Residue, then its C-alpha position, 0 to 999 in steps of 0.5 A: m506871586t510866590r516863589t513856588s508859582q515862579l518855579i520854572r519847569a526846567l528846575r525839576p526837584r525830586r523830594g523824598g523827605r530827609l533821608p538816612l545817611a546810609l541810603l542811596v537815592a535814585v534820582g530819575a530827573v538827572g539819571v544818577t545816584a546821589a547819596v550822602s553817607d555816614a562818612g559825614t562828620a561834624p564836631p559836636g556843637l558845630r555851628f553852620a553859619q554863613i562862614g567858611h567855604w565848601i569844596a567838592s572833591p569828585a574823585q573822593g566822592t566827598v564835600f568838605h567844609v573849610n573853616g576860613a579862620s583856622r584853615t582847617v576842615d571841620a566837616q565832611a560828607r560823602v556825596d556820590g554822583m558828583d561830576r568832574g568840575s562840580q562846585v559847592v555853594q552854600g545858603p543859610t541851611s543847605g549846601y548845593v553841589v552844582s555841575k552842568d547837569k545837576i544840582l544836589e542839595f544837602g542839609k548843612s546840619s544833617l549832611a543828608v540829601e534833601q533834593s536833586m534838581t535839573p538846571p535850566t541849561g547845560e552851562q556851568p553857572v557863576a555861583v554867588e553866595a549872598k543874603g537872599g541866595p545863594y544864586l546861580v547865574y547862567r550868563e549865556a542863557g541869561t537865567v538866574v536861579r535863586l536857591g534857598g529861602g524856600e522853593p528854588a526860583t528861576i528868573p529870566a534876566g536876558r541873554g548874554l550877562g556880564q560878571p554878576v556882583v552883589t552889594p552887602d545888603g544882598t542885592l544882585w546886580l547884572q549887566r546885559t552886555d549887548s545893550n548895557v542895560l543894568c538890572l538888579l534883584t533884591a534879596d526879598t523879591d524874585r522879580l528883576s528890575c532894570p533901572a539904568s543903562a550904560p552907553v550902548g557900545h561902551t565896554g566895561a563891567l559892574s563892581v561894588v565900592g563899599r555898599q555902592a554898585v558902580f559901572v566901570d566904563t573902560r571906553d570913557d575910563t569912568l566910574t559911575p554909581v548905579s542904584a534903583g534910581g538910575l545912573g549917577r554922575a560919572t567920575k574919571a578913573g584917571v587911568d587908561l582902562p583897556a576894553d579887555a580889562k579884568i575887573a574885580g567885583a568888589d573893592v579893597g579899602g575903596r580901590i577897585a583892582v583892574v588887570d590890564p592883560s595886554a600891558g601886564r599891569l595892575h591898576l587900583v582905581d580909587g572909587s571911595g568918592v564915587r557917590d559924591g562925584r570925587a575922583g581919586r588918584p589911581l595907582t598902577r603896578e607892573l605885574p610879572a609875566g603870566e596869565y591872570a584870572p579876574p582879580a578877587a577882593g579879599r578882606s584887605s588884599v587884592v588876590l591874583l591867580d596866575l594860571r600860567g605860573n600856578t601861583v597866587r599873588t596878593y597886594d595891599r590897597e596901595g599896590r604893595p606886594q604881600r605874598v606869592t604862594a604856589v598852588p598845589p599841583e592838581a589836574g584841571e584849572a584852579r578856581l578863584g572865588r570870594g565867600e560871603d565871609q569876604r575871604v578869598y578861596v582858591d580851589g584846586g582843579e581836582g578838589r584835593h586842596v584849597l588855599v585860604v587867603g588871610d587878612d595879611g595876604s598869606a595863602g595857606a593850603v588846606p589839604l582835603i583828606g578823605t577816603p575815596t569811595s568805592g560805591a558802598a557806604p562806609r560804616p558809621q563812625a563812632p561819635p567823639t567822647e572827650k576829644p574831638a574826632g580826628p585821625a588816630t596816630p598809630r603807636p609802636p608796640t612797647p616791648a615787654a619788660g624783662p628778657p624774652a623767653p628762650g626760643a621766643p621771637r624778639p618783639q618788633v619795634e616800628t620806628p616811624t620815619r618821615d618818609r615811610a607810611p605806617r605799616r598796614p596790620a596783617t589781617a585774616d583776609r590778606p595772605r601771608s607770603r611763604t618762603t621755602r627753606p632748605s632742609g635743616a635750616t634754622a628760622r631767622p628772627p624777623r627783621a626790624t624793617a620791612r623790605p621795600p616792594r619791587a618797583t612795577a611798571t606803571p601802565p600809561s594813562r590818558p594824557g592830562m588837560p592841555r594848559g594855557l588854553a586861550a582863544s581870540a577873535q581875528g576878523t571872522t575867525i577865532r584862533v585857539t592856542w594851548r600848551a602841551a598836555a602831560a603825556n602820562g606814560a605815552a606820547v601825545t598823538g593828537y589834539r581834538v578841538t571842538w566848538t559849539a555855539a551857545s545858542g545851540g546852532g553851529g559848531g564843529t570839530v578838527n583834529r591836530s597832530g600831537g605837536s600842534r599848539s594852535a587851530t583856527l576856527t572858521g565859518l563862525t557867526r558874528g556876535v555868537s559866543y562859542r564854547i571851545t574845548v581842546a583834549a589830548q589823545n594818546s594810546a590810552g585814550r582821550g584825556a580831560a578837555a580844557t575849556t574856554r569861550a570866545t566871540v567873533p564881535r559884531p561890527a560897530r553899530s551904525v545908523t545913517v539917514s539919507r534921501g530915498r526915492t521920490t514919492s507922494h503922501s497926502d496932499d501936502c507931501t508931493p514931488p519933487d520935494c517929497a521923498y522917503i527917508r532912507v534908513e540904514m542900520r548895520g551891526f545890530a543883533p541879528n533877527r531882532s526887532y528894533q523901534i525906529e523913532v523919526f525926528s526933524s529940527e522943526w516938527g520934532n517927533f512928527n512920525p509914529g515910527a515903526r518897529l522893524r526886524t533886522d536880517r540874520s547879519g544884523t542889517l536893516i535898510v528901510s526905504d519905503r516907510f517915512p515920507f518927508n518934504g521939509v526942505g532945509q530942515r534936518v532929519w534924523v532917527t534914533v534906534d535903541g539909544l543910538e542916534s543917526n546923522h542929522y541930514r539936511w533935506p534938499r530940494g527935489 
């Protein structure tokens, strides 16, 4: 089956050929106007290999290409219609501006719009740059979109996916978190294969050591290699890994970084011998207090982003601290990511800066300089001649030689200072100010320095985004906490808390006062992931919302068997010894069918079993399906890899 035939209708491309840079393209499928203008610039001969990093700056309407080696911007293009929070992912020949509502593709060499697509679901995906990709992984919806390499393909992968990882050969690995089934998608196919399953009910995540995918089991504290042939032999991690551990998707020098958020520790688990079943010695380091995103693996550094302290911390493979770098302040939350060049990039929340982590652990800030667009395409820029294009530095005018003529004003020499921007030249469109002088007054010569403008009161604006948003399940409720939002000139009068179920059914909204810092959500469904937003309100309006997700966990799954009511079944199963096996299943996924297999100690798999459906609470009680009369034997059932108790059958 070709990629074109696999293209699901949820991805609706609108192609119109390659468009001139100054044209605007009306995109009916997404209801926006998208364009790449002549603001796009690239040095002559720039080779767009799979290196560097693209970042979107929606406020400027511009995408920038950052050279990771030199920490400079070497290309940029104006793209209208980008949504707040958009990110850019690159393939071999195209870049893709991705948001919840649309995907805009542009050519990396031409900087021209090529198509616009509607995503299969309204969630922000995890973007993965890899051979055969790039990929967009919609974790809640259980969908993978492969971009590049021909027509886009949408591939179902099962709802509720863990953090994806990719091996150097371009194989994408996925974990279905409800069943712990482990699946792979190779670089040359659009069909998912699921060759292995971790123990059901165990917590953990996938990672990569060298070229080997591994499952990090946080219940058994083990590392297990996984391949197309299934699971390998587990080795002990040598350290207690918590269920809520944050696990890096790749190793640094054979060690996998694991953050224990509750204990404030960084574990470096040695996976270098995992293929041979050899356990290494782990290392543990104390972390400063903070709220850490999942760690990222650089070329030679473990990179941690402290969302609370707004800093980047780097460590070497031995856990020795390298650098601490402040993230330039921006609204929104910074995003930590790893490029295909194995460098780690930290994108600012507004797309105004990007930090590039070097091989020595240093993080250099690259300011993204561009002109905010006003809706009209700017004039084409002249191509460079002898020197590469770059910002021109205005020089002060040079005084003419010799004394000035009598009555002529003296030449003004603008002396640049560190704190003053270059003076704007007067134009015919800008009116000059006039001053009325008393009769007979003589004109004064122009002053050498401009008088500073009078300070004007800045009107209040909408409040900033609440910081430190967190949500945790407490029984059947979720407790949401946040820190104060920036007031921006007017007192914060309230916070609006909204939650929606990932499945599309259920949600709500509550309002809290301006001094509140928490809310408790009730009426939730177990096992359902909820998207939670908190936005601040002041007299200027409601500000941008902070977003997080939380799930009320299902109770632990259990299957038990016992003797049910007495019955008759054929001539050889009669009272009083013949009765139904009573099966009780609890804590399973609601409204889902499961195959029940029945066994006894002497007759083995004596019954064909049955495929039955749980109720909306994930419970199933079977009391009229499986007759049995094997007095003294032990009987049990298996459901979805879970084995019940072994019940000794009594006399009637």
